[in-house]
ZAMITI-80916 format. One record per residue: residue number from 0; residue in three letters; z, x, y of N, C-alpha, C, O in turn. Coordinates in pm, 1 decimal, always signed. Example, Ala and Ser with C-alpha at 12.3 -4.5 7.8 and 13.67 -1.06 7.14 Angstrom:
2
<node><n>0</n><res>ALA</res><n_w>+780.0</n_w><n_u>+1319.0</n_u><n_v>-569.0</n_v><ca_w>+780.0</ca_w><ca_u>+1230.0</ca_u><ca_v>-450.0</ca_v><c_w>+780.0</c_w><c_u>+1320.0</c_u><c_v>-330.0</c_v><o_w>+846.5</o_w><o_u>+1423.6</o_u><o_v>-331.9</o_v></node>
<node><n>1</n><res>SER</res><n_w>+708.0</n_w><n_u>+1285.0</n_u><n_v>-225.0</n_v><ca_w>+714.0</ca_w><ca_u>+1367.0</ca_u><ca_v>-106.0</ca_v><c_w>+787.0</c_w><c_u>+1290.0</c_u><c_v>+3.0</c_v><o_w>+803.9</o_w><o_u>+1340.9</o_u><o_v>+113.8</o_v></node>
% end
This chain:
75
<node><n>0</n><res>MET</res><n_w>-12713.5</n_w><n_u>-69.4</n_u><n_v>+6991.5</n_v><ca_w>-12766.6</ca_w><ca_u>+43.9</ca_u><ca_v>+7061.9</ca_v><c_w>-12708.1</c_w><c_u>+170.6</c_u><c_v>+7000.9</c_v><o_w>-12586.4</o_w><o_u>+189.2</o_u><o_v>+6997.4</o_v></node>
<node><n>1</n><res>SER</res><n_w>-12793.5</n_w><n_u>+253.9</n_u><n_v>+6955.0</n_v><ca_w>-12747.0</ca_w><ca_u>+369.4</ca_u><ca_v>+6881.0</ca_v><c_w>-12735.4</c_w><c_u>+495.7</c_u><c_v>+6964.3</c_v><o_w>-12680.2</o_w><o_u>+594.8</o_u><o_v>+6916.7</o_v></node>
<node><n>2</n><res>GLY</res><n_w>-12785.7</n_w><n_u>+495.5</n_u><n_v>+7087.5</n_v><ca_w>-12783.9</ca_w><ca_u>+616.5</ca_u><ca_v>+7166.8</ca_v><c_w>-12900.3</c_w><c_u>+707.5</c_u><c_v>+7134.3</c_v><o_w>-12902.2</o_w><o_u>+822.8</o_u><o_v>+7177.3</o_v></node>
<node><n>3</n><res>THR</res><n_w>-12996.5</n_w><n_u>+658.8</n_u><n_v>+7060.0</n_v><ca_w>-13111.8</ca_w><ca_u>+737.8</ca_u><ca_v>+7020.9</ca_v><c_w>-13212.6</c_w><c_u>+744.7</c_u><c_v>+7133.8</c_v><o_w>-13243.8</o_w><o_u>+643.0</o_u><o_v>+7195.7</o_v></node>
<node><n>4</n><res>ASN</res><n_w>-13263.9</n_w><n_u>+863.9</n_u><n_v>+7161.2</n_v><ca_w>-13365.5</ca_w><ca_u>+882.8</ca_u><ca_v>+7263.2</ca_v><c_w>-13501.5</c_w><c_u>+880.4</c_u><c_v>+7194.1</c_v><o_w>-13534.0</o_w><o_u>+972.4</o_u><o_v>+7119.1</o_v></node>
<node><n>5</n><res>PHE</res><n_w>-13582.1</n_w><n_u>+775.8</n_u><n_v>+7218.5</n_v><ca_w>-13708.1</ca_w><ca_u>+757.6</ca_u><ca_v>+7147.9</ca_v><c_w>-13826.0</c_w><c_u>+829.4</c_u><c_v>+7210.8</c_v><o_w>-13929.0</o_w><o_u>+844.8</o_u><o_v>+7145.2</o_v></node>
<node><n>6</n><res>SER</res><n_w>-13815.3</n_w><n_u>+873.8</n_u><n_v>+7334.4</n_v><ca_w>-13923.5</ca_w><ca_u>+949.8</ca_u><ca_v>+7396.8</ca_v><c_w>-13865.6</c_w><c_u>+1039.9</c_u><c_v>+7504.0</c_v><o_w>-13748.3</o_w><o_u>+1028.5</o_u><o_v>+7539.5</o_v></node>
<node><n>7</n><res>ASN</res><n_w>-13947.5</n_w><n_u>+1128.2</n_u><n_v>+7554.6</n_v><ca_w>-13900.7</ca_w><ca_u>+1220.9</ca_u><ca_v>+7657.2</ca_v><c_w>-13856.4</c_w><c_u>+1149.5</c_u><c_v>+7784.2</c_v><o_w>-13770.3</o_w><o_u>+1200.4</o_u><o_v>+7856.0</o_v></node>
<node><n>8</n><res>ASN</res><n_w>-13912.9</n_w><n_u>+1033.6</n_u><n_v>+7813.2</n_v><ca_w>-13880.9</ca_w><ca_u>+960.5</ca_u><ca_v>+7935.6</ca_v><c_w>-13777.2</c_w><c_u>+850.8</c_u><c_v>+7915.6</c_v><o_w>-13737.7</o_w><o_u>+785.5</o_u><o_v>+8012.2</o_v></node>
<node><n>9</n><res>ALA</res><n_w>-13733.4</n_w><n_u>+830.0</n_u><n_v>+7795.3</n_v><ca_w>-13640.1</ca_w><ca_u>+720.9</ca_u><ca_v>+7765.7</ca_v><c_w>-13499.0</c_w><c_u>+757.4</c_u><c_v>+7809.9</c_v><o_w>-13461.9</o_w><o_u>+874.6</o_u><o_v>+7816.5</o_v></node>
<node><n>10</n><res>THR</res><n_w>-13422.9</n_w><n_u>+655.4</n_u><n_v>+7839.5</n_v><ca_w>-13282.0</ca_w><ca_u>+673.0</ca_u><ca_v>+7872.3</ca_v><c_w>-13202.0</c_w><c_u>+666.9</c_u><c_v>+7743.8</c_v><o_w>-13225.5</o_w><o_u>+579.7</o_u><o_v>+7660.1</o_v></node>
<node><n>11</n><res>THR</res><n_w>-13109.0</n_w><n_u>+757.3</n_u><n_v>+7727.3</n_v><ca_w>-13020.5</ca_w><ca_u>+753.3</ca_u><ca_v>+7611.9</ca_v><c_w>-12903.9</c_w><c_u>+660.4</c_u><c_v>+7644.7</c_v><o_w>-12831.6</o_w><o_u>+682.4</o_u><o_v>+7741.9</o_v></node>
<node><n>12</n><res>TYR</res><n_w>-12886.2</n_w><n_u>+557.3</n_u><n_v>+7563.9</n_v><ca_w>-12779.7</ca_w><ca_u>+461.2</ca_u><ca_v>+7587.6</ca_v><c_w>-12657.8</c_w><c_u>+498.7</c_u><c_v>+7506.2</c_v><o_w>-12667.4</o_w><o_u>+534.6</o_u><o_v>+7388.9</o_v></node>
<node><n>13</n><res>THR</res><n_w>-12543.8</n_w><n_u>+489.7</n_u><n_v>+7570.5</n_v><ca_w>-12417.0</ca_w><ca_u>+524.7</ca_u><ca_v>+7508.3</ca_v><c_w>-12336.6</c_w><c_u>+398.1</c_u><c_v>+7480.9</c_v><o_w>-12378.5</o_w><o_u>+288.0</o_u><o_v>+7516.4</o_v></node>
<node><n>14</n><res>LYS</res><n_w>-12224.4</n_w><n_u>+414.2</n_u><n_v>+7419.3</n_v><ca_w>-12133.7</ca_w><ca_u>+302.0</ca_u><ca_v>+7394.4</ca_v><c_w>-12089.6</c_w><c_u>+238.7</c_u><c_v>+7527.4</c_v><o_w>-12068.7</o_w><o_u>+117.6</o_u><o_v>+7535.2</o_v></node>
<node><n>15</n><res>GLU</res><n_w>-12076.0</n_w><n_u>+321.7</n_u><n_v>+7631.4</n_v><ca_w>-12039.3</ca_w><ca_u>+270.0</ca_u><ca_v>+7763.1</ca_v><c_w>-12149.1</c_w><c_u>+179.6</c_u><c_v>+7819.0</c_v><o_w>-12120.2</o_w><o_u>+75.5</o_u><o_v>+7878.0</o_v></node>
<node><n>16</n><res>HIS</res><n_w>-12275.9</n_w><n_u>+219.8</n_u><n_v>+7800.2</n_v><ca_w>-12387.4</ca_w><ca_u>+135.5</ca_u><ca_v>+7843.0</ca_v><c_w>-12382.8</c_w><c_u>+0.7</c_u><c_v>+7770.6</c_v><o_w>-12401.2</o_w><o_u>-104.9</o_u><o_v>+7831.0</o_v></node>
<node><n>17</n><res>GLU</res><n_w>-12358.2</n_w><n_u>+7.3</n_u><n_v>+7641.9</n_v><ca_w>-12352.8</ca_w><ca_u>-115.9</ca_u><ca_v>+7562.6</ca_v><c_w>-12240.8</c_w><c_u>-207.1</c_u><c_v>+7613.2</c_v><o_w>-12259.6</o_w><o_u>-328.4</o_u><o_v>+7623.0</o_v></node>
<node><n>18</n><res>GLN</res><n_w>-12127.2</n_w><n_u>-151.0</n_u><n_v>+7644.5</n_v><ca_w>-12015.3</ca_w><ca_u>-230.7</ca_u><ca_v>+7695.3</ca_v><c_w>-12048.7</c_w><c_u>-293.0</c_u><c_v>+7830.3</c_v><o_w>-12012.6</o_w><o_u>-407.9</o_u><o_v>+7856.0</o_v></node>
<node><n>19</n><res>GLU</res><n_w>-12117.8</n_w><n_u>-217.7</n_u><n_v>+7917.6</n_v><ca_w>-12159.4</ca_w><ca_u>-271.9</ca_u><ca_v>+8047.2</ca_v><c_w>-12252.8</c_w><c_u>-391.6</c_u><c_v>+8029.0</c_v><o_w>-12238.8</o_w><o_u>-493.0</o_u><o_v>+8097.5</o_v></node>
<node><n>20</n><res>ILE</res><n_w>-12347.8</n_w><n_u>-379.3</n_u><n_v>+7936.5</n_v><ca_w>-12441.8</ca_w><ca_u>-488.8</ca_u><ca_v>+7909.0</ca_v><c_w>-12366.7</c_w><c_u>-610.5</c_u><c_v>+7856.1</c_v><o_w>-12391.9</o_w><o_u>-723.1</o_u><o_v>+7899.0</o_v></node>
<node><n>21</n><res>GLN</res><n_w>-12274.5</n_w><n_u>-587.7</n_u><n_v>+7762.8</n_v><ca_w>-12198.1</ca_w><ca_u>-697.8</ca_u><ca_v>+7705.4</ca_v><c_w>-12116.3</c_w><c_u>-770.2</c_u><c_v>+7812.2</c_v><o_w>-12106.7</o_w><o_u>-892.9</o_u><o_v>+7810.3</o_v></node>
<node><n>22</n><res>GLU</res><n_w>-12057.9</n_w><n_u>-695.9</n_u><n_v>+7904.2</n_v><ca_w>-11979.7</ca_w><ca_u>-757.9</ca_u><ca_v>+8011.9</ca_v><c_w>-12070.5</c_w><c_u>-832.4</c_u><c_v>+8109.1</c_v><o_w>-12039.4</o_w><o_u>-944.4</o_u><o_v>+8149.6</o_v></node>
<node><n>23</n><res>LYS</res><n_w>-12182.9</n_w><n_u>-770.6</n_u><n_v>+8147.0</n_v><ca_w>-12273.9</ca_w><ca_u>-831.3</ca_u><ca_v>+8243.3</ca_v><c_w>-12327.0</c_w><c_u>-966.1</c_u><c_v>+8194.1</c_v><o_w>-12334.7</o_w><o_u>-1062.2</o_u><o_v>+8270.7</o_v></node>
<node><n>24</n><res>PHE</res><n_w>-12363.6</n_w><n_u>-972.4</n_u><n_v>+8065.7</n_v><ca_w>-12421.8</ca_w><ca_u>-1093.8</ca_u><ca_v>+8010.4</ca_v><c_w>-12321.4</c_w><c_u>-1180.6</c_u><c_v>+7935.2</c_v><o_w>-12358.9</o_w><o_u>-1278.6</o_u><o_v>+7870.7</o_v></node>
<node><n>25</n><res>LYS</res><n_w>-12194.4</n_w><n_u>-1144.2</n_u><n_v>+7943.9</n_v><ca_w>-12086.0</ca_w><ca_u>-1221.2</ca_u><ca_v>+7881.6</ca_v><c_w>-12110.6</c_w><c_u>-1245.6</c_u><c_v>+7732.4</c_v><o_w>-12104.3</o_w><o_u>-1358.5</o_u><o_v>+7683.7</o_v></node>
<node><n>26</n><res>ILE</res><n_w>-12138.6</n_w><n_u>-1137.0</n_u><n_v>+7662.7</n_v><ca_w>-12168.9</ca_w><ca_u>-1147.4</ca_u><ca_v>+7519.1</ca_v><c_w>-12077.0</c_w><c_u>-1059.5</c_u><c_v>+7434.9</c_v><o_w>-12110.7</o_w><o_u>-1025.6</o_u><o_v>+7321.5</o_v></node>
<node><n>27</n><res>LYS</res><n_w>-11963.7</n_w><n_u>-1023.2</n_u><n_v>+7488.2</n_v><ca_w>-11872.1</ca_w><ca_u>-938.5</ca_u><ca_v>+7413.6</ca_v><c_w>-11827.4</c_w><c_u>-1010.2</c_u><c_v>+7286.0</c_v><o_w>-11787.7</o_w><o_u>-1126.7</o_u><o_v>+7289.9</o_v></node>
<node><n>28</n><res>ASN</res><n_w>-11834.1</n_w><n_u>-941.2</n_u><n_v>+7176.2</n_v><ca_w>-11795.7</ca_w><ca_u>-993.3</ca_u><ca_v>+7044.2</ca_v><c_w>-11881.2</c_w><c_u>-1110.8</c_u><c_v>+6998.6</c_v><o_w>-11836.6</o_w><o_u>-1191.9</o_u><o_v>+6917.3</o_v></node>
<node><n>29</n><res>GLU</res><n_w>-12002.8</n_w><n_u>-1120.9</n_u><n_v>+7049.8</n_v><ca_w>-12096.3</ca_w><ca_u>-1224.2</ca_u><ca_v>+7006.7</ca_v><c_w>-12224.4</c_w><c_u>-1157.2</c_u><c_v>+6959.1</c_v><o_w>-12261.9</o_w><o_u>-1051.5</o_u><o_v>+7009.9</o_v></node>
<node><n>30</n><res>PRO</res><n_w>-12291.9</n_w><n_u>-1218.2</n_u><n_v>+6861.6</n_v><ca_w>-12418.8</ca_w><ca_u>-1160.0</ca_u><ca_v>+6815.4</ca_v><c_w>-12528.8</c_w><c_u>-1179.1</c_u><c_v>+6919.7</c_v><o_w>-12537.4</o_w><o_u>-1284.1</o_u><o_v>+6983.4</o_v></node>
<node><n>31</n><res>TYR</res><n_w>-12612.3</n_w><n_u>-1077.5</n_u><n_v>+6936.5</n_v><ca_w>-12720.5</ca_w><ca_u>-1088.6</ca_u><ca_v>+7033.3</ca_v><c_w>-12837.5</c_w><c_u>-998.5</c_u><c_v>+6996.2</c_v><o_w>-12823.8</o_w><o_u>-901.6</o_u><o_v>+6921.6</o_v></node>
<node><n>32</n><res>ILE</res><n_w>-12952.5</n_w><n_u>-1034.1</n_u><n_v>+7051.0</n_v><ca_w>-13073.4</ca_w><ca_u>-952.6</ca_u><ca_v>+7043.3</ca_v><c_w>-13104.6</c_w><c_u>-912.6</c_u><c_v>+7186.2</c_v><o_w>-13113.9</o_w><o_u>-998.1</o_u><o_v>+7274.3</o_v></node>
<node><n>33</n><res>PHE</res><n_w>-13121.0</n_w><n_u>-782.6</n_u><n_v>+7209.8</n_v><ca_w>-13148.5</ca_w><ca_u>-732.8</ca_u><ca_v>+7343.8</ca_v><c_w>-13289.5</c_w><c_u>-673.5</c_u><c_v>+7345.3</c_v><o_w>-13315.3</o_w><o_u>-571.8</o_u><o_v>+7280.8</o_v></node>
<node><n>34</n><res>PHE</res><n_w>-13380.1</n_w><n_u>-737.2</n_u><n_v>+7419.0</n_v><ca_w>-13519.6</ca_w><ca_u>-693.3</ca_u><ca_v>+7431.0</ca_v><c_w>-13536.1</c_w><c_u>-628.0</c_u><c_v>+7567.1</c_v><o_w>-13522.5</o_w><o_u>-694.7</o_u><o_v>+7669.7</o_v></node>
<node><n>35</n><res>LEU</res><n_w>-13565.4</n_w><n_u>-498.1</n_u><n_v>+7569.6</n_v><ca_w>-13584.2</ca_w><ca_u>-424.5</ca_u><ca_v>+7693.1</ca_v><c_w>-13723.2</c_w><c_u>-363.5</c_u><c_v>+7692.5</c_v><o_w>-13752.9</o_w><o_u>-275.0</o_u><o_v>+7612.3</o_v></node>
<node><n>36</n><res>SER</res><n_w>-13808.2</n_w><n_u>-411.4</n_u><n_v>+7782.7</n_v><ca_w>-13947.1</ca_w><ca_u>-366.3</ca_u><ca_v>+7785.8</ca_v><c_w>-14011.5</c_w><c_u>-420.1</c_u><c_v>+7912.5</c_v><o_w>-13951.7</o_w><o_u>-500.5</o_u><o_v>+7984.0</o_v></node>
<node><n>37</n><res>THR</res><n_w>-14133.1</n_w><n_u>-375.8</n_u><n_v>+7940.0</n_v><ca_w>-14208.1</ca_w><ca_u>-443.3</ca_u><ca_v>+8044.7</ca_v><c_w>-14240.9</c_w><c_u>-582.5</c_u><c_v>+7993.0</c_v><o_w>-14267.5</o_w><o_u>-601.3</o_u><o_v>+7874.3</o_v></node>
<node><n>38</n><res>ILE</res><n_w>-14238.7</n_w><n_u>-678.9</n_u><n_v>+8082.9</n_v><ca_w>-14269.4</ca_w><ca_u>-816.3</ca_u><ca_v>+8045.5</ca_v><c_w>-14419.4</c_w><c_u>-835.2</c_u><c_v>+8071.6</c_v><o_w>-14463.0</o_w><o_u>-849.0</o_u><o_v>+8185.9</o_v></node>
<node><n>39</n><res>GLU</res><n_w>-14496.4</n_w><n_u>-835.3</n_u><n_v>+7963.1</n_v><ca_w>-14641.7</ca_w><ca_u>-843.4</ca_u><ca_v>+7975.2</ca_v><c_w>-14700.5</c_w><c_u>-914.6</c_u><c_v>+7854.4</c_v><o_w>-14637.3</o_w><o_u>-920.3</o_u><o_v>+7748.9</o_v></node>
<node><n>40</n><res>PRO</res><n_w>-14821.2</n_w><n_u>-969.1</n_u><n_v>+7868.9</n_v><ca_w>-14881.1</ca_w><ca_u>-1050.2</ca_u><ca_v>+7762.0</ca_v><c_w>-14889.7</c_w><c_u>-980.3</c_u><c_v>+7625.9</c_v><o_w>-14865.5</o_w><o_u>-1043.8</o_u><o_v>+7523.3</o_v></node>
<node><n>41</n><res>ARG</res><n_w>-14922.8</n_w><n_u>-854.0</n_u><n_v>+7622.9</n_v><ca_w>-14942.3</ca_w><ca_u>-786.6</ca_u><ca_v>+7493.6</ca_v><c_w>-14813.1</c_w><c_u>-768.6</c_u><c_v>+7413.5</c_v><o_w>-14817.9</o_w><o_u>-733.4</o_u><o_v>+7295.6</o_v></node>
<node><n>42</n><res>LYS</res><n_w>-14699.4</n_w><n_u>-792.1</n_u><n_v>+7475.5</n_v><ca_w>-14571.0</ca_w><ca_u>-779.8</ca_u><ca_v>+7405.4</ca_v><c_w>-14539.3</c_w><c_u>-903.0</c_u><c_v>+7320.2</c_v><o_w>-14447.0</o_w><o_u>-900.3</o_u><o_v>+7238.8</o_v></node>
<node><n>43</n><res>ASN</res><n_w>-14615.7</n_w><n_u>-1010.5</n_u><n_v>+7338.9</n_v><ca_w>-14601.2</ca_w><ca_u>-1132.6</ca_u><ca_v>+7258.7</ca_v><c_w>-14459.4</c_w><c_u>-1189.1</c_u><c_v>+7264.5</c_v><o_w>-14401.4</o_w><o_u>-1226.1</o_u><o_v>+7162.4</o_v></node>
<node><n>44</n><res>ILE</res><n_w>-14405.8</n_w><n_u>-1194.9</n_u><n_v>+7383.9</n_v><ca_w>-14269.2</ca_w><ca_u>-1242.5</ca_u><ca_v>+7404.3</ca_v><c_w>-14256.6</c_w><c_u>-1390.5</c_u><c_v>+7370.5</c_v><o_w>-14150.3</o_w><o_u>-1435.6</o_u><o_v>+7327.7</o_v></node>
<node><n>45</n><res>GLU</res><n_w>-14363.1</n_w><n_u>-1465.6</n_u><n_v>+7389.2</n_v><ca_w>-14360.2</ca_w><ca_u>-1608.0</ca_u><ca_v>+7354.3</ca_v><c_w>-14326.6</c_w><c_u>-1626.4</c_u><c_v>+7206.1</c_v><o_w>-14247.9</o_w><o_u>-1714.3</o_u><o_v>+7170.8</o_v></node>
<node><n>46</n><res>THR</res><n_w>-14385.1</n_w><n_u>-1544.9</n_u><n_v>+7120.5</n_v><ca_w>-14355.6</ca_w><ca_u>-1553.3</ca_u><ca_v>+6976.8</ca_v><c_w>-14212.4</c_w><c_u>-1510.8</c_u><c_v>+6947.8</c_v><o_w>-14146.4</o_w><o_u>-1569.1</o_u><o_v>+6861.9</o_v></node>
<node><n>47</n><res>LEU</res><n_w>-14164.0</n_w><n_u>-1409.5</n_u><n_v>+7019.0</n_v><ca_w>-14024.4</ca_w><ca_u>-1367.9</ca_u><ca_v>+7003.6</ca_v><c_w>-13930.4</c_w><c_u>-1483.5</c_u><c_v>+7035.0</c_v><o_w>-13835.3</o_w><o_u>-1508.4</o_u><o_v>+6960.9</o_v></node>
<node><n>48</n><res>ILE</res><n_w>-13956.5</n_w><n_u>-1553.2</n_u><n_v>+7143.3</n_v><ca_w>-13871.3</ca_w><ca_u>-1665.7</ca_u><ca_v>+7184.1</ca_v><c_w>-13878.9</c_w><c_u>-1779.8</c_u><c_v>+7082.8</c_v><o_w>-13776.8</o_w><o_u>-1839.2</o_u><o_v>+7048.5</o_v></node>
<node><n>49</n><res>LYS</res><n_w>-14000.2</n_w><n_u>-1810.7</n_u><n_v>+7034.5</n_v><ca_w>-14015.1</ca_w><ca_u>-1916.2</ca_u><ca_v>+6933.4</ca_v><c_w>-13941.2</c_w><c_u>-1880.0</c_u><c_v>+6804.9</c_v><o_w>-13874.5</o_w><o_u>-1964.5</o_u><o_v>+6745.1</o_v></node>
<node><n>50</n><res>ALA</res><n_w>-13953.2</n_w><n_u>-1753.9</n_u><n_v>+6762.5</n_v><ca_w>-13883.9</ca_w><ca_u>-1709.4</ca_u><ca_v>+6640.6</ca_v><c_w>-13732.4</c_w><c_u>-1715.5</c_u><c_v>+6660.3</c_v><o_w>-13659.0</o_w><o_u>-1757.4</o_u><o_v>+6570.8</o_v></node>
<node><n>51</n><res>PHE</res><n_w>-13686.9</n_w><n_u>-1673.6</n_u><n_v>+6777.5</n_v><ca_w>-13544.3</ca_w><ca_u>-1679.8</ca_u><ca_v>+6808.6</ca_v><c_w>-13493.7</c_w><c_u>-1824.2</c_u><c_v>+6802.3</c_v><o_w>-13391.2</o_w><o_u>-1851.9</o_u><o_v>+6740.0</o_v></node>
<node><n>52</n><res>ASP</res><n_w>-13566.2</n_w><n_u>-1916.0</n_u><n_v>+6867.1</n_v><ca_w>-13527.7</ca_w><ca_u>-2057.2</ca_u><ca_v>+6863.9</ca_v><c_w>-13521.9</c_w><c_u>-2111.5</c_u><c_v>+6721.7</c_v><o_w>-13430.2</o_w><o_u>-2185.5</o_u><o_v>+6686.0</o_v></node>
<node><n>53</n><res>TYR</res><n_w>-13620.9</n_w><n_u>-2074.0</n_u><n_v>+6641.0</n_v><ca_w>-13626.3</ca_w><ca_u>-2120.1</ca_u><ca_v>+6501.6</ca_v><c_w>-13503.7</c_w><c_u>-2070.8</c_u><c_v>+6424.0</c_v><o_w>-13437.7</o_w><o_u>-2148.7</o_u><o_v>+6355.2</o_v></node>
<node><n>54</n><res>ILE</res><n_w>-13474.2</n_w><n_u>-1942.6</n_u><n_v>+6435.4</n_v><ca_w>-13360.1</ca_w><ca_u>-1885.2</ca_u><ca_v>+6362.3</ca_v><c_w>-13229.1</c_w><c_u>-1944.6</c_u><c_v>+6411.8</c_v><o_w>-13141.9</o_w><o_u>-1979.2</o_u><o_v>+6332.0</o_v></node>
<node><n>55</n><res>LYS</res><n_w>-13215.3</n_w><n_u>-1956.4</n_u><n_v>+6542.4</n_v><ca_w>-13091.2</ca_w><ca_u>-2010.9</ca_u><ca_v>+6599.3</ca_v><c_w>-13066.1</c_w><c_u>-2153.6</c_u><c_v>+6550.3</c_v><o_w>-12953.6</o_w><o_u>-2189.0</o_u><o_v>+6514.9</o_v></node>
<node><n>56</n><res>GLU</res><n_w>-13171.7</n_w><n_u>-2235.0</n_u><n_v>+6548.8</n_v><ca_w>-13158.9</ca_w><ca_u>-2372.8</ca_u><ca_v>+6502.7</ca_v><c_w>-13132.3</c_w><c_u>-2378.9</c_u><c_v>+6351.7</c_v><o_w>-13044.8</o_w><o_u>-2452.7</o_u><o_v>+6306.4</o_v></node>
<node><n>57</n><res>LYS</res><n_w>-13207.6</n_w><n_u>-2301.4</n_u><n_v>+6275.5</n_v><ca_w>-13194.2</ca_w><ca_u>-2304.4</ca_u><ca_v>+6129.8</ca_v><c_w>-13055.9</c_w><c_u>-2256.2</c_u><c_v>+6084.7</c_v><o_w>-12996.8</o_w><o_u>-2312.2</o_u><o_v>+5992.4</o_v></node>
<node><n>58</n><res>GLU</res><n_w>-13005.9</n_w><n_u>-2153.1</n_u><n_v>+6150.0</n_v><ca_w>-12877.2</ca_w><ca_u>-2094.6</ca_u><ca_v>+6110.1</ca_v><c_w>-12758.1</c_w><c_u>-2154.4</c_u><c_v>+6184.7</c_v><o_w>-12643.3</o_w><o_u>-2120.6</o_u><o_v>+6155.8</o_v></node>
<node><n>59</n><res>LYS</res><n_w>-12785.3</n_w><n_u>-2243.5</n_u><n_v>+6281.1</n_v><ca_w>-12679.0</ca_w><ca_u>-2301.2</ca_u><ca_v>+6365.2</ca_v><c_w>-12591.1</c_w><c_u>-2188.4</c_u><c_v>+6420.9</c_v><o_w>-12468.4</o_w><o_u>-2192.6</o_u><o_v>+6411.7</o_v></node>
<node><n>60</n><res>SER</res><n_w>-12656.0</n_w><n_u>-2090.1</n_u><n_v>+6477.5</n_v><ca_w>-12592.1</ca_w><ca_u>-1967.9</ca_u><ca_v>+6522.6</ca_v><c_w>-12564.8</c_w><c_u>-1969.8</c_u><c_v>+6672.2</c_v><o_w>-12630.1</o_w><o_u>-2041.6</o_u><o_v>+6748.0</o_v></node>
<node><n>61</n><res>ASN</res><n_w>-12466.2</n_w><n_u>-1888.9</n_u><n_v>+6713.9</n_v><ca_w>-12442.4</ca_w><ca_u>-1869.6</ca_u><ca_v>+6857.0</ca_v><c_w>-12510.8</c_w><c_u>-1740.9</c_u><c_v>+6905.3</c_v><o_w>-12472.3</o_w><o_u>-1683.8</o_u><o_v>+7007.4</o_v></node>
<node><n>62</n><res>LEU</res><n_w>-12610.5</n_w><n_u>-1696.9</n_u><n_v>+6832.1</n_v><ca_w>-12689.3</ca_w><ca_u>-1578.9</ca_u><ca_v>+6866.1</ca_v><c_w>-12749.1</c_w><c_u>-1594.6</c_u><c_v>+7005.4</c_v><o_w>-12797.1</o_w><o_u>-1702.1</o_u><o_v>+7041.3</o_v></node>
<node><n>63</n><res>LYS</res><n_w>-12746.0</n_w><n_u>-1486.9</n_u><n_v>+7083.6</n_v><ca_w>-12802.2</ca_w><ca_u>-1487.0</ca_u><ca_v>+7218.6</ca_v><c_w>-12926.7</c_w><c_u>-1397.9</c_u><c_v>+7221.1</c_v><o_w>-12935.7</o_w><o_u>-1299.6</o_u><o_v>+7147.6</o_v></node>
<node><n>64</n><res>LEU</res><n_w>-13021.8</n_w><n_u>-1433.9</n_u><n_v>+7306.6</n_v><ca_w>-13141.4</ca_w><ca_u>-1352.4</ca_u><ca_v>+7328.8</ca_v><c_w>-13142.0</c_w><c_u>-1310.0</c_u><c_v>+7474.6</c_v><o_w>-13139.5</o_w><o_u>-1394.2</o_u><o_v>+7564.4</o_v></node>
<node><n>65</n><res>ILE</res><n_w>-13145.2</n_w><n_u>-1179.5</n_u><n_v>+7498.3</n_v><ca_w>-13148.1</ca_w><ca_u>-1126.3</ca_u><ca_v>+7633.9</ca_v><c_w>-13278.9</c_w><c_u>-1050.5</c_u><c_v>+7651.7</c_v><o_w>-13307.8</o_w><o_u>-955.9</o_u><o_v>+7578.5</o_v></node>
<node><n>66</n><res>LEU</res><n_w>-13357.3</n_w><n_u>-1093.7</n_u><n_v>+7750.0</n_v><ca_w>-13483.3</ca_w><ca_u>-1027.0</ca_u><ca_v>+7783.2</ca_v><c_w>-13462.5</c_w><c_u>-953.2</c_u><c_v>+7914.6</c_v><o_w>-13415.1</o_w><o_u>-1011.2</o_u><o_v>+8012.3</o_v></node>
<node><n>67</n><res>ALA</res><n_w>-13497.8</n_w><n_u>-826.6</n_u><n_v>+7916.6</n_v><ca_w>-13481.0</ca_w><ca_u>-748.3</ca_u><ca_v>+8039.3</ca_v><c_w>-13599.0</c_w><c_u>-653.6</c_u><c_v>+8054.7</c_v><o_w>-13651.2</o_w><o_u>-600.4</o_u><o_v>+7956.7</o_v></node>
<node><n>68</n><res>GLY</res><n_w>-13639.7</n_w><n_u>-633.8</n_u><n_v>+8178.2</n_v><ca_w>-13747.4</ca_w><ca_u>-540.1</ca_u><ca_v>+8206.1</ca_v><c_w>-13824.5</c_w><c_u>-580.5</c_u><c_v>+8329.5</c_v><o_w>-13800.5</o_w><o_u>-685.4</o_u><o_v>+8389.3</o_v></node>
<node><n>69</n><res>ARG</res><n_w>-13915.7</n_w><n_u>-496.4</n_u><n_v>+8365.2</n_v><ca_w>-14000.4</ca_w><ca_u>-524.0</ca_u><ca_v>+8481.3</ca_v><c_w>-14115.0</c_w><c_u>-615.5</c_u><c_v>+8443.2</c_v><o_w>-14165.0</o_w><o_u>-612.4</o_u><o_v>+8330.8</o_v></node>
<node><n>70</n><res>ILE</res><n_w>-14155.4</n_w><n_u>-697.1</n_u><n_v>+8539.5</n_v><ca_w>-14271.4</ca_w><ca_u>-784.6</ca_u><ca_v>+8521.2</ca_v><c_w>-14396.5</c_w><c_u>-701.1</c_u><c_v>+8536.5</c_v><o_w>-14410.3</o_w><o_u>-625.7</o_u><o_v>+8632.8</o_v></node>
<node><n>71</n><res>TRP</res><n_w>-14487.3</n_w><n_u>-714.1</n_u><n_v>+8442.3</n_v><ca_w>-14614.8</ca_w><ca_u>-643.5</ca_u><ca_v>+8445.9</ca_v><c_w>-14712.9</c_w><c_u>-723.2</c_u><c_v>+8527.9</c_v><o_w>-14720.9</o_w><o_u>-845.5</o_u><o_v>+8515.7</o_v></node>
<node><n>72</n><res>MET</res><n_w>-14787.4</n_w><n_u>-654.2</n_u><n_v>+8611.3</n_v><ca_w>-14887.5</ca_w><ca_u>-721.2</ca_u><ca_v>+8692.4</ca_v><c_w>-15020.3</c_w><c_u>-648.4</c_u><c_v>+8677.0</c_v><o_w>-15027.8</o_w><o_u>-526.9</o_u><o_v>+8695.4</o_v></node>
<node><n>73</n><res>GLU</res><n_w>-15123.7</n_w><n_u>-722.1</n_u><n_v>+8643.6</n_v><ca_w>-15255.4</ca_w><ca_u>-662.5</ca_u><ca_v>+8631.6</ca_v><c_w>-15316.5</c_w><c_u>-652.8</c_u><c_v>+8771.0</c_v><o_w>-15318.2</o_w><o_u>-750.1</o_u><o_v>+8846.5</o_v></node>
<node><n>74</n><res>ILE</res><n_w>-15365.8</n_w><n_u>-535.7</n_u><n_v>+8803.3</n_v><ca_w>-15426.9</ca_w><ca_u>-513.8</ca_u><ca_v>+8935.4</ca_v><c_w>-15577.4</c_w><c_u>-509.4</c_u><c_v>+8923.8</c_v><o_w>-15646.5</o_w><o_u>-491.8</o_u><o_v>+9024.1</o_v></node>
% end
């Protein structure tokens, strides 16, 4: 997390935010991918998970995948 603000409505994340996330998910000093977005079909999260599983198995890695966000509901 670089602290970069990507849009006018985005939250700027600081090193403190990153530390809070690492503590919450027990990933301090471990490699991880953090996906933060609405959880919806067009985000193709299924492919992200399949790719993550493939890389983790191929590399025999302790890499973690964290998905966070609101569930999208079509009305």
